N, C-alpha and C positions, 0 to 999 in steps of 0.2 A: 365113881368117886364121890366122896362126900363134900359138902360145901365148906367144911372147916379147913380143909387143905387149901381151897381157893382163897379163902379169907386170910389165911396165914401168909400165903404167897403175895397177895395184894398188899398186906400190911408192910412186908419187907420192901416191896417195890416203892410204896409211898414214902417210907422212911428214907430210902436212897434219894428220891426226888427232893425231899425236904433238906437233906444234908447238902445237896448240890445248890439248892436255892439259898441256903444260909451262907455257904461259902462264897457264892456270887455277890450277895449283898455285902458281905464283909470286904471283898475286894473293891467293890465300887465305893464303899464308905472310905476305905484307905486311900483310894485315888483322889476322892474329893478332899479329904483332909490334907494330902500332900499338895494339891493345887492351891488350896487356901493358904497353907504355910508359905508356899513360894510367892504368892501375891503379897503376903504380909512382909516378907523379907525384901521383896523388890521395892515396896513403898518406902522402906527405911534407907535404901541406897540413895546417894546423891544423884541429882538429875544430870543428864549428859550436858557437856558444855555448849553454850550458845555460840553462834557464829562470831560474836565480838570477843569471846573468850578463847578462840582458837589461836594456836601459835602463829606469829607473824615473822616475816623476813626482817632481819636487822636493817636499820637505816643505811648502813654501809654497804649493803648488797649481800649476795649469797657468799657463804663461807666456802673457800676452796681448800683443796688438799695442800699440805705443806710437805715438800720432799726435803729431807735432810739426812745427812750421814750420822749414824749413832755409833758410839763406842761403849764398851762395857764399863760400868761404874764399879770400881773396886770396892770390895767389902772391907770396912775399916778393921784393923787388927786391934786386939785388946792387949794391953801391956801385961807382962807376967804378974800374976797375983791380982789383976784387976777384975772388975765385975763383968760378967758376960753381957753381950748386947742382946736386947730384946727386939722383936720384929718392928715395933714402932720407932725404934731408934735408927733403923736401916734405911727408911725412906720407901717410897712407892715403887719407882721404876728401877729395873736392873741395868738400865743404860742411861747415858747422858749424851748431850749434843756434842759432836766432835768439834775440835778446834779447827781442823782443816775440812772445809765444806766442798772442796773440789771433787768432782766425780772422777772415778777411775775410768780410763778409756781403754778401748781395745788397742792392743799393740800389734803392729804388723809382724807376721811370722808366727803368731800363736794360733793354735787350732781353733780357739773360740769356745770349745766345750770338750768335756771328757768323752773320748771315743769318737770325736768328730771326724777322724780320718786325716787330719792335717799332720804336718811334720812336727808341729810344736815349736817351742823356742829352741833355737840352736845357737 
């Protein structure tokens, strides 16, 4: 074989190595750029709160759950020919506090649950 063939094969092989090297350098440059961008964005963010800025318990003590009976809040009707109601006119909650706050109790003779096997109310 002649040396021209070896030289041509070596040139293609070197070109492949150069392409891989350039692609690797581009990836590393991209990672360095992304890291520096992240550091720059992080510096613009506010610092985490200090211990004296943390939430505190109210002076009255911990807040507990409130149990209350709720009843549906009726949607107001619009008179004939009146303007329709918009969402901000309806209010936030679909329920209101019930006037009667007594809890309903279990009555003897009822099964207690659907399919509970009891005789039910008779």
